[in-house]
C-alpha positions as CSV (number, residue, x, y, z in Angstrom):
1,M,-20.9,-68.9,69.7
2,N,-19.1,-65.9,70.9
3,F,-15.8,-65.7,72.9
4,A,-17.4,-65.0,76.3
5,M,-19.7,-68.0,75.9
6,T,-16.8,-70.2,74.9
7,L,-14.9,-69.2,78.1
8,R,-18.0,-69.9,80.2
9,T,-18.5,-73.3,78.8
10,H,-14.8,-74.2,78.7
11,P,-13.1,-72.4,81.7
12,W,-10.1,-74.7,81.4
13,L,-9.3,-73.0,78.0
14,A,-8.5,-69.7,79.6
15,A,-6.4,-71.4,82.3
16,A,-4.5,-73.5,79.8
17,S,-3.8,-70.4,77.7
18,L,-2.5,-68.4,80.7
19,L,-0.3,-71.4,81.7
20,A,1.1,-71.7,78.2
21,L,1.9,-68.0,78.2
22,L,3.6,-68.1,81.6
23,L,5.6,-71.1,80.5
24,V,6.9,-69.3,77.4
25,I,7.9,-66.2,79.5
26,V,9.7,-68.3,82.1
27,L,11.5,-70.6,79.6
28,N,12.5,-67.9,77.2
29,G,12.8,-64.9,79.5
30,F,12.5,-62.6,76.4
31,G,16.3,-62.1,76.7
32,L,15.9,-60.2,80.0
33,V,18.0,-62.4,82.2
34,R,21.1,-62.5,79.9
35,P,21.8,-61.5,76.4
36,L,20.8,-63.8,73.6
37,P,23.6,-66.0,72.2
38,G,25.4,-64.2,69.4
39,S,23.8,-60.8,70.2
40,G,27.1,-59.0,70.9
41,S,27.2,-55.3,71.6
42,L,28.6,-52.2,70.0
43,M,29.6,-49.1,71.8
44,R,31.3,-45.8,70.8
45,W,33.7,-44.1,73.2
46,H,35.6,-40.9,72.6
47,D,37.5,-38.2,74.3
48,A,39.9,-35.4,73.1
49,R,42.5,-37.9,71.7
50,H,40.5,-41.1,71.0
51,D,37.5,-42.1,69.0
52,W,36.9,-45.8,69.4
53,L,34.3,-48.4,68.6
54,L,34.1,-51.3,71.1
55,V,32.6,-54.5,69.8
56,A,31.7,-57.4,72.1
57,D,31.4,-60.7,70.3
58,D,29.6,-63.4,72.3
59,Q,30.3,-66.2,69.9
60,A,34.1,-65.6,69.7
61,N,34.1,-64.6,73.3
62,Q,36.3,-61.5,72.6
63,L,36.2,-57.7,72.8
64,T,37.7,-55.8,69.9
65,V,38.5,-52.1,70.0
66,Y,38.5,-50.3,66.6
67,D,39.6,-46.8,65.7
68,A,36.3,-45.2,64.7
69,T,37.8,-42.9,62.1
70,S,40.0,-45.3,60.2
71,G,38.3,-48.6,61.1
72,R,41.6,-50.3,62.0
73,P,41.7,-52.6,65.0
74,V,43.4,-51.0,68.0
75,R,43.4,-53.9,70.4
76,R,41.7,-57.3,70.8
77,F,40.9,-58.9,74.2
78,G,40.2,-62.5,74.7
79,A,38.5,-64.2,77.6
80,G,41.8,-64.4,79.5
81,D,42.1,-60.7,79.4
82,V,38.6,-59.4,80.3
83,G,36.8,-62.6,81.4
84,D,33.7,-64.0,79.6
85,V,32.5,-61.6,76.9
86,A,28.8,-61.4,76.2
87,T,27.9,-57.7,76.0
88,L,29.0,-54.2,77.1
89,M,27.4,-52.0,79.7
90,Q,28.1,-48.3,80.5
91,R,27.1,-46.9,83.8
92,D,28.1,-43.7,85.6
93,G,30.8,-43.0,83.0
94,R,32.4,-46.5,83.5
95,L,32.5,-49.3,81.0
96,F,31.8,-52.9,81.9
97,V,32.3,-56.1,80.0
98,V,29.5,-58.5,81.0
99,G,29.7,-62.2,80.7
100,D,27.0,-64.8,80.1
101,D,26.9,-65.5,83.8
102,G,26.4,-61.8,84.7
103,K,30.0,-61.3,86.0
104,R,31.1,-57.7,85.3
105,N,34.7,-56.7,84.5
106,E,35.4,-52.9,84.5
107,L,37.5,-51.7,81.7
108,E,39.5,-48.5,82.3
109,L,39.5,-46.2,79.3
110,P,41.6,-44.9,77.6
111,Q,44.2,-47.2,79.2
112,L,42.3,-50.3,78.2
113,K,43.1,-52.1,81.4
114,T,40.8,-54.3,83.6
115,V,40.5,-52.6,86.9
116,A,37.8,-54.5,88.8
117,S,35.5,-57.4,88.5
118,S,32.3,-58.3,90.4
119,T,29.9,-61.3,90.4
120,P,26.1,-60.9,90.3
């Protein structure tokens, strides 16, 4: 019995397969809606005087800034400083700390100050 014949004799099999696939996509989201827990994010930022690595740690809910040349920590931000920390996003030359709920806090560089926040 070939595949086409199986589908003709059992049309519910194709419908059940599509429904199961749709259920997996909706429940999992393939990580598109929000970052996966523990995924974190790493970003490099540099100008004439600074060369930094910014690390977002979703599990510890903190953002750590490291000197990229020496590896030493420059500054550590907790949730009270920059809000919920899940991942980093850069857009139009601006850096955002994005929380699990999608709230974005803009971080001004090189001053390392939060300048604005927005909700999704």
